[in-house]
C-alpha positions in Angstrom: 88.7 62.6 97.1 87.9 66.2 97.8 90.3 69.1 98.6 91.8 68.7 102.1 92.1 71.8 104.3 93.8 72.4 107.7 91.3 73.0 110.4 91.8 75.1 113.6 90.2 75.5 117.0 88.6 78.8 118.1 91.9 79.7 119.5 93.6 79.1 116.1 95.5 76.0 117.2 95.8 73.2 114.6 93.1 70.6 114.9 93.8 68.3 111.9 92.6 68.1 108.4 89.2 67.7 106.7 87.5 67.6 103.3 86.6 71.1 102.1 82.8 70.3 101.8 82.8 69.0 105.3 84.6 72.1 106.6 82.0 74.3 105.1 79.2 72.1 106.3 80.5 71.9 109.9 81.8 75.4 110.3 85.4 74.6 111.0 87.9 77.4 111.1 90.3 77.1 108.1 92.8 79.3 106.3 92.3 81.3 103.2 94.6 83.6 101.1 93.3 87.0 100.1 95.4 89.1 97.8 94.2 92.6 97.0 95.7 94.4 94.0 96.0 98.2 94.4 97.5 101.2 92.7 98.2 104.7 93.9 97.9 107.5 91.4 98.8 111.1 92.3 95.6 111.8 94.1 93.6 108.6 93.9 93.9 105.0 95.0 92.4 102.1 93.2 91.6 98.5 94.2 90.9 95.7 91.9 88.0 93.2 92.0 87.6 90.0 90.0 84.3 88.9 88.6 83.6 85.3 89.5 82.4 83.1 86.6 78.8 81.8 86.4 80.2 78.3 86.9 81.5 79.0 90.5 79.7 77.0 93.1 79.5 79.9 95.6 78.6 83.4 94.6 78.7 83.1 90.8 78.9 86.3 88.8 79.7 88.4 91.9 82.7 90.7 92.3 85.2 89.7 95.0 88.9 89.9 96.1 91.4 90.3 93.3 92.8 86.8 93.9 91.8 84.4 96.7 91.4 80.8 97.7 91.8 78.1 100.2 95.2 77.0 101.4 95.4 73.2 100.9 96.6 71.0 103.7 100.0 70.3 102.1 100.7 73.9 101.2 102.2 76.9 103.0 100.3 80.1 102.9 102.7 81.5 100.2 102.6 78.4 98.1 98.8 78.3 98.1 98.5 82.0 97.5 100.9 82.2 94.6 99.1 79.2 93.1 95.8 81.0 93.3 97.1 84.1 91.7 98.5 82.1 88.8 95.3 80.0 88.4 92.9 82.9 88.6 94.8 85.8 86.9 97.7 84.2 85.0 100.4 86.1 86.9 103.6 84.4 88.1 104.5 86.4 91.2 107.2 85.7 93.8 106.9 85.9 97.6 108.7 89.2 97.7 106.1 90.7 95.3 103.3 90.5 97.9 103.2 92.1 101.3 101.5 90.5 104.3 99.0 92.6 106.2 97.8 90.3 109.0 94.7 88.1 109.2 91.0 88.7 109.7 88.6 86.1 111.1 85.4 86.1 109.1 82.2 84.1 109.5 79.5 83.7 106.9 76.4 81.6 107.4 74.0 80.8 104.6 71.6 77.9 104.0 74.1 75.2 103.2 77.3 77.1 104.0 78.9 77.7 107.4 82.1 79.4 106.3 84.6 80.4 109.1 87.8 81.6 107.6 91.1 82.8 108.9 91.7 85.2 106.1 95.4 85.9 105.5 95.6 89.3 103.8 98.2 90.3 101.2 98.6 93.3 99.0 100.2 93.6 95.6 101.1 97.0 94.0 99.7 96.4 90.5 100.9 98.8 87.8 98.7 97.3 85.0 101.8 96.6 82.9 101.5 92.9 83.6 98.5 91.6 81.6 96.0 89.4 83.3 94.2 86.5 81.7 90.6 85.3 82.0 89.7 81.7 82.5 86.9 79.5 83.7 87.0 81.0 87.2 87.3 84.7 86.4 85.4 86.6 83.7 86.6 90.2 84.4 88.8 92.3 86.6 87.7 95.9 87.4 89.4 98.9 88.9 87.5 100.9 91.5 88.4 104.1 93.2 89.0 103.1 96.9 87.4 106.2 98.3 84.3 105.8 96.3 84.0 102.1 97.2 84.4 103.0 100.9 81.8 105.7 100.6 79.3 103.2 99.0 79.7 100.5 101.7 79.8 102.9 104.6 76.8 105.1 103.5 74.8 102.2 102.1 75.2 103.6 98.6 73.5 101.8 95.7 76.4 101.5 93.2 80.0 102.5 92.4 81.7 103.2 89.1 84.2 100.6 87.8 86.5 100.3 84.8 87.0 96.9 83.2 90.6 95.9 82.5 89.5 93.5 79.7 87.0 95.6 77.8 88.1 99.1 78.7 84.4 99.9 79.4 83.1 101.8 82.4 80.2 100.3 84.3 78.2 100.8 87.5 78.3 97.9 89.9 75.4 97.6 92.4 76.2 97.0 96.0 74.5 93.6 95.9 76.8 92.5 93.1 79.7 92.2 95.5 80.4 89.1 97.5 79.3 89.4 101.1 82.1 90.6 103.5 81.9 92.2 106.9 82.2 96.0 106.9 85.1 95.6 109.4 86.8 93.3 106.9 86.7 96.0 104.3 87.9 98.6 106.8 90.9 96.3 107.4 91.6 96.3 103.7 91.2 100.0 103.2 93.5 100.8 106.2 96.1 98.3 104.9 96.1 99.8 101.4 96.3 103.4 102.7 99.2 102.4 104.9 101.3 101.8 101.7 101.1 105.4 100.6 
């Protein structure tokens, strides 16, 4: 038995439940949890990306949302979200630690994937004092200057500088090494993060 997800109509009314693989095959709207870690320094703002492991079915080895995942049929958004953060990064957070910043409806169509997500977006002010852990899903977490990232995606830049939290190394990440997301999605994230200043 596969993972069961809630599915929704185009108008976001509940439409039942379905196996995850069938949801992605048929293009049903379903909910996901996206939590972006960020940090404000005096004159800079950073956001954090996880590097997906090579064993991931979709988008292996690419950089993506700090912690994210599907919300299972029996879970609330918060339950599913806190579970994902724990599974992917090893952090035990509470509901009051993360702040909701609305949702974004995103569609991604590839050969065998018709992914239509209602992305519930949360932010977490990460001070780097809480250590993250790597596992079979996540092989690195990197810190990127938010302004430089926005410049790369808005001006079709080739790469951006990142700093690994696990190796303390600096590296350049090419634009095609990030998971595909709408430019408008990233604008939503940037505006949400900057609203916390």
